[in-house]
N, C-alpha and C positions, 0 to 999 in steps of 0.2 A: 305771873310766873311763866305763862305760855309765851309772852312777848320776849322775856329774858332768854328763854330757851331758844327762840328763833334767832335772836341776835348772836348768841354763842355759836350756834350751828352755822350761821352765815359767815362769821369770821373764820371758822374752821374750814369751810368750803372754799372761800376766796383766798385765804391766806393773808398775812399782814406782816409788816416789818416796820419798826420805828426808825431804822437806820436810813441815812441818806444814801441814795444810789446814784453814782455818776456813770452815764452812758455816753459813749462817743467813739471817735475813730481818729487814728493818726496815720498819715501817709507821708513818706519821705523818700527822697532819692539822693544819691551821693555819687560824685565822680570817683570811679574806681582807682584813678591814679593819684587822688588827693592824699596827702599825708596829714592826718589829724590825730595827734597824740596828747597825752596828759601834759606834755611839756610845751605844747603849742601856745604861743602868746596870742591871746584873743582880746580884742577890744570890742566892748559891747556898746551898741548905739541903737537908737530908735529909727525905724523907717520914717521918712518924711510924710508918707501918706496917712499915717495914723493920727489919732487924737493926742495932741501934745501933752495934755495933763495926765492922761492915762499912762502914756509911755513913760513919762517922768516918774510916776508913782511906782511902776513895776520894774523899772530898770535895775534897782538894787537887788530885787528878788531874782531877776534873770542872772545877774552876776553870781549870787549865792547858789543858784541851782547848778551853774557850771562848776563852781567850786565843790559842791556836795557830790558831784559825779566825777571827781578826780582831776579836774583841771587846776593847775597850780598858779598860772599867770593869766588872770582875767581881771578886767576892770574897764570903766568907762573912759579913762584918760591914759590908757596904756600907750607908750611910745613904741614905734617900730614893731607893730604887731605882725604876726604871721598870717592871722586871719581876722576879719571883722565880722562879728555876729550882729546882724540886723534883725529886729523883731517888730511886730505890731500886734496889737490886741483889738478885737472888735466883737460886737454882739448884735443880735437881731432877734425879733420875736417871730416864731414860726408856728404854723398851724399843724395840728396832729389830730388823729381820730383813734378811738379805742372802742373795743367791744365790751359791753357790760351786760352781765346776766340779768334777766328779769325773773323775779321770784314770785311765787304764789303759794299761799298757805293751803295745804291739802290735808284733809282729815285722814288719819291713818288708823284710827280705832277709837274705841270709847270704853269707859269703865263706869259702872253703876254701883252706888253705895246706898243701901237701904237701912233704915233704922226705925225704931218706935219712939213716939213721944210718951210723956208721962200718962196720957190718957189711953195708951195702947194703940193709937192710930199709927199706920205704916206710912212712911215717906221715903221716897227714893230721889237721889241726885245723880245726874249723869254728867260726866266730864268727857269732853271730846279731845282726843290727842291730835295736835296739829303740827305738821312739819313743813318747812319751806322747801319747795322744789323749783328747779330751773324750768321755766316754760318757754324761754326764748331769749334772744339777745337784741340789744339796741346799740346803735352807733352814737357815741358821744364825742362831739368836737371839743378840743381844748387848745390852749395856747401855752407855749413854754419859751424859755429863753435859751438861745443857742449862742455859745461863746466860741471864738476862734483865736488861736495863737499861731502866728506865722513866723517862721525863723529861717534865715538863710545865712550861710557862711561864705564869705568872699575872700579870695586870696589876694596876694600882693599885686596881681595883674588885673584886679577888679573883675575876676571871673567867679561866678557862683559855683562852688564845689559841693554844696549841700543845701537842700531846702526841705522844709518840713511844715506840714499844716496839720494842726490838731483841733478837733472840735469836741465840745461836750454840751449836753443839753440837760435841763432840769426845770421842773415846774415851780419849785419853791425857792431855790437859792438865788442870792443876789449876784449881779454880774461881777462884783468885786471878788466874791468868794470863788466863782467859777474861774476867773482869771488866775487867782492864786493857785487853784488846783491845776490848771492847764500848764502853767509855767513849770512847776515842780515835777508834775507827772510826765510832761513831754520830754524834758531833758533827761529824766531817768530812763525813759523808754527808748530814746533815740539811739540808732545804730550808726556809728561813724564809718562803717566799712561796707554795709549792704543796704539795699532799699528796704522799706518797711511799708506794709499796708495792713494795719491791725486794728480791729474793733476792740473796745473794752467795755466792761460792765463791772464797776468797782463798788462794793458796798463799804461805806466809810464806817469808822468806829462809832459806837453808840454815843460817845462824848462829843462827836464832831458837830459843830454849829455852822450852818451855811447861810445864815442871815446876819445882818449887822445893822447898825443904827444909821447908816448913810446909804441905804440901797434904793 
């Protein structure tokens, strides 16, 4: 009973959430003279520097993300485009450290219960009340996956008029799920008229699954 009480208190003190949390940052810049509207014809293609198989897998999602954010004429084989959207996806393992509390059980009181047996003898039992208390902190190293989505828009003169870099990190999600999140989240967040430098910390719905069978 005492151990169960300690666990309950520990969870209450530290807090917990079963939801997946996506933490990252998006930085973008845009040419103030560029004209980027929902009517702009945009051809989507992969940057040559990225992994060809990954780019091919996510190219349709990049197209869908543009369409979901109001662009009507977007595709990988669009003729005479006003803009070319080039993208690349990559990931790496990074090292992090976190502070973790050190707990020690401390007696906070006691209670004694006395009784008689059938022969009239007196017996007493003493129960000690124990509570976990923080007595210090320790530094725990860990690794996590950091995924990056880079996007640039190029005009008809082959000049970059917008570029964006989005990163997200997570200890448990597969790189493929992080890529899916980045593509949709980055296009939704992107500002076509002003620079952006915005960290984010997004708690996903309880039903969200960030692992898969091919991670």
